[in-house]
C-alpha positions as CSV (number, residue, x, y, z in Angstrom):
1,M,145.6,106.0,91.2
2,D,147.4,109.3,93.4
3,L,150.3,110.9,92.1
4,L,152.5,109.5,94.2
5,F,153.7,106.2,92.7
6,P,154.0,107.9,89.3
7,F,156.4,110.3,90.9
8,T,158.4,107.6,92.5
9,V,158.4,105.4,89.2
10,G,159.8,108.8,87.3
11,F,162.3,110.0,90.2
12,A,163.8,106.2,90.1
13,V,164.6,106.2,86.7
14,I,166.3,109.6,86.9
15,L,168.3,108.3,89.7
16,I,169.2,105.3,87.6
17,T,169.9,107.2,84.6
18,V,172.0,110.3,85.9
19,G,174.1,107.7,88.3
20,L,174.6,105.7,84.7
21,H,175.6,109.2,82.9
22,A,178.0,110.3,85.7
23,V,179.8,106.9,85.5
24,T,179.7,107.0,81.6
25,T,181.3,110.6,82.2
26,N,184.1,109.1,84.8
27,Q,184.8,106.5,82.6
28,T,185.2,108.6,79.1
29,I,187.9,111.3,81.0
30,Y,189.7,108.4,82.6
31,L,190.1,106.9,79.2
32,L,190.9,110.0,77.9
33,K,193.4,111.0,80.5
34,K,194.8,107.6,80.3
35,H,195.2,108.0,76.3
36,E,196.9,111.3,76.8
37,Q,199.6,109.9,78.9
38,K,200.4,107.0,76.5
39,R,200.8,109.5,73.7
40,H,203.6,112.0,73.3
41,P,202.3,115.5,72.8
42,L,204.3,116.7,69.8
43,K,203.5,113.3,67.9
44,N,200.6,113.3,65.5
45,G,198.1,113.9,68.8
46,H,196.0,116.0,66.3
47,R,195.5,113.0,64.4
48,S,193.6,111.3,67.2
49,R,191.3,114.2,67.9
50,P,188.7,113.3,65.0
51,L,188.9,109.5,66.1
52,I,188.2,110.5,70.3
53,L,185.3,112.8,69.5
54,G,183.9,110.4,67.3
55,I,184.0,107.6,69.7
56,T,183.0,109.9,72.7
57,G,179.9,110.9,70.4
58,V,179.0,107.2,69.7
59,L,179.4,106.3,73.5
60,L,177.0,109.3,74.5
61,S,174.6,108.4,72.3
62,V,174.3,104.4,73.0
63,K,174.4,105.9,76.6
64,H,171.2,107.8,75.7
65,Y,169.5,104.9,74.2
66,I,170.1,102.8,77.2
67,D,168.3,105.7,78.9
68,I,165.7,105.6,76.3
69,L,165.3,101.7,76.8
70,L,165.1,102.1,80.9
71,W,162.2,104.3,80.3
72,A,160.5,102.4,77.9
73,F,160.9,99.4,80.1
74,A,159.4,101.3,83.2
75,Y,156.4,102.3,81.2
76,W,156.0,98.8,80.0
77,F,156.3,97.2,83.7
78,F,154.1,100.1,85.2
79,A,151.8,101.4,82.9
80,G,151.6,98.4,80.5
81,S,149.2,96.9,78.7
82,E,146.6,99.9,79.4
83,N,148.9,102.2,77.3
84,F,151.0,100.0,74.8
85,V,150.5,97.2,72.5
86,N,154.1,96.2,72.6
87,F,156.8,96.8,74.0
88,E,158.0,98.5,70.8
89,D,155.3,101.2,71.4
90,A,156.8,101.7,74.5
91,V,160.3,102.4,73.3
92,Y,159.0,104.9,70.6
93,F,157.0,106.9,72.8
94,S,160.3,107.0,75.2
95,S,162.1,107.8,72.5
96,V,159.9,110.6,71.4
97,T,159.3,111.9,75.1
98,Y,163.0,111.7,75.6
99,T,164.1,113.6,73.1
100,T,161.1,116.0,73.5
101,L,159.7,115.8,70.0
102,G,156.2,114.9,71.7
103,Y,154.6,113.9,68.4
104,G,151.6,113.0,70.3
105,D,150.5,110.1,68.3
106,V,150.5,107.7,71.6
107,T,149.8,109.1,74.8
108,L,149.5,108.0,78.2
109,S,146.3,107.2,80.2
110,D,145.4,110.3,82.6
111,N,147.4,108.2,85.6
112,W,150.4,107.8,83.9
113,R,151.1,111.1,81.9
114,L,152.9,112.6,84.8
115,L,155.9,110.7,83.8
116,C,156.4,112.3,80.3
117,G,157.3,115.6,81.7
118,I,159.8,114.1,84.0
119,Q,161.1,112.1,81.3
120,A,161.4,115.1,78.9
121,M,163.1,116.8,82.0
122,N,165.7,114.0,81.9
123,G,166.3,113.9,78.6
124,I,167.2,117.7,78.2
125,L,169.2,117.6,81.4
126,L,171.4,114.0,80.5
127,F,171.3,115.7,76.4
128,G,173.2,119.1,78.0
129,W,175.4,117.1,80.3
130,S,176.3,115.2,76.8
131,T,177.1,118.4,74.6
132,A,179.1,119.8,77.9
133,I,181.4,116.7,77.8
134,L,181.7,117.4,74.0
135,F,182.5,120.9,74.3
136,Y,185.3,119.9,77.4
137,L,186.9,118.0,74.7
138,F,186.7,120.4,71.9
139,Q,188.0,123.2,74.5
140,R,190.9,120.7,75.6
141,F,191.9,120.3,71.8
142,W,191.5,124.0,71.0
143,I,194.1,124.8,74.1
144,E,196.3,121.8,73.2
145,Q,196.7,123.4,69.6
146,N,197.1,126.9,70.4
147,K,200.2,126.1,72.7
148,S,202.0,124.8,69.6
149,L,201.4,128.0,67.4
150,P,203.8,130.9,67.6
151,K,203.0,133.6,70.0
152,A,202.0,137.0,68.3
153,K,203.9,139.8,68.9
154,P,201.3,142.7,70.3
155,I,200.4,145.8,68.6
156,K,202.0,148.8,69.9
157,N,200.2,151.5,68.1
158,Q,197.4,151.9,65.7
159,N,200.0,152.3,62.7
160,E,201.6,149.0,63.0
161,I,198.2,147.4,62.1
162,S,198.1,149.2,58.5
163,Q,201.7,148.4,57.7
């Protein structure tokens, strides 16, 4: 088997997972903006922050598991019986590869091992994207919290520091 078919399978799955991640990101930001419009900024906005971060983290984790399942399905459908005894083995292999753990206890045949690197690259990209979303939320909450704090007086000279 030449390398073109595994490349094609790998990049097709990448297109699907990146597309799903884009939709998930867009919907998450839409829901957060909708939530911000409903609440009054001075009334208990800080109380909902942990809940928002938690829900976002759970949604992103579920999204990553869906990615793992999509990769497992691709492995099972295309590399199937020559590499895995059952679908559970394909899910396990996909989990280990997507997260870049790479235990090595399950390996693919020479024809399909190129997919491992493609999936690992996909996992790194999407985990980084999810990290950026969570960082974005932390940053917004930090800015929002600091808006409500009183402004500090600027220090004019070194003597004011010691007083």
